C-alpha angles and dihedrals in degrees: 000000000000114000093224128070119203107203122192119199106219144166126216104257101247122157112250094022102057129078089347096175091053090043090066086069107034102022132259098270093050092046091054092048091049092050090051087056088053090053091047092055092048093048093048093047100046110027112104095013130128089280120062107245119231131176119208105195147185144246092040095213093065121097092236094165091060091048097047091047088063089060094060110002095169090066100033089120089063094062134072130190134205130171123252115253129197143073095260141013094271091054091047092051092050091047091054091057091047090051094054093045090054087057093052101251110159095206133026126196113189124191137175124242098233097087108064089172095065108127137226087239091061091054090048091051091050091050092048093048090060088072088078107013131067093208128027119194132189106207117223115214091241093063098266127090134255095199139031123179131184141161092220131029097259113177102242091145110063117108095010115125103228124215093038131114091247098060100103095042092050090047091053091049092048092050093049091048086061092051093254124146118231131207122193125212127202117294121259133182129239124218104243106125138036092261089056092051092049090050091050092047090054091049092050093049087059096040115010091176088078088075111355099181092048091045091052091046093052093045095052093045100038096116092051092050092046091053093050093045092049091049093047093048092049092050092047092050091048091051091050090049092054091048092055095050 
């Protein structure tokens, strides 16, 4: 068995409950379809690699294993799934590290599912950095983090208000207050808003190999996205104009 668990935090792609901020722009159904393309890229990239791939998912009542196996059935045996547990995101993150420790993994690298362009090299750098650091963090450009890696389930999550621009700084401070050493990887951006999606789309036009399933999804649905984005932008500008009157 590999000594490193790669854990992906994921949500079952259900319209109305998936990528809700982005859905305000492109619609709930399209947001769910886009997110499924993200999950497909992550499954294809990481299943069967040097790290054993795990999905920790929500909501817990969904048969996520059956769903994710449809994304890459040939390597379904290389993936495991377990439901997220905890009252908030911090608790769920901590529980994931406790789960992998209970199964004797020596290293755990945990990532979100909102960056389908995250590379194998990034995971390798996180794993290598654990030779010297207690906590490895991948800073997200919005002030959070897209990756956290540890050898042991240190609680570097409690009391930190997630989804704010201060998350990574507060996490670093909490880790250091416990005497833990921290290593930072290169920054990466998540896909949360329309501007993020447009940025990703431009990257994938130049290099679709960064996230092939997402690139193909965006290419085949470009006209639909362009229509929704145009409609949303027009409505937003009209609303702003009324506010200023």
